[in-house]
C-alpha positions in Angstrom: 0.0 0.0 0.0 2.9 2.4 0.8 4.5 1.8 -2.6 1.2 2.6 -4.3 0.9 6.0 -2.5 4.6 6.8 -3.3 3.8 5.9 -7.0 0.8 8.2 -7.0 2.8 11.0 -5.4 5.6 10.5 -8.0 3.1 10.7 -10.9 1.6 13.9 -9.5 5.1 15.5 -9.0 6.2 14.5 -12.5 3.0 15.8 -14.0 3.1 19.2 -12.3 6.8 19.6 -13.0 6.4 18.7 -16.7 3.5 21.2 -16.9 5.6 24.1 -15.6 8.7 23.1 -17.5 6.9 23.0 -20.8 5.0 26.3 -20.0 8.3 28.0 -19.2 9.9 26.8 -22.5 7.7 29.3 -24.3 6.3 27.0 -26.9 2.8 25.6 -27.1 1.9 22.5 -29.1 0.1 24.7 -31.7 3.2 26.9 -32.2 5.5 23.9 -32.6 3.3 22.0 -35.1 2.0 24.7 -37.3 3.7 26.6 -40.1 4.0 30.3 -40.8 0.9 30.3 -43.0 -1.4 29.2 -40.2 -3.1 32.0 -38.2 -3.4 31.2 -34.5 -6.1 33.0 -32.5 
């Protein structure tokens, strides 16, 4: 049971950390996958 809770906590920490790391990189998925001819709103 203890290992399961540690796993859940690790998933939450990795998820939150990834969110902030990707947000700080300055690129969104739409900006990375679209060309110059695509207008983003």
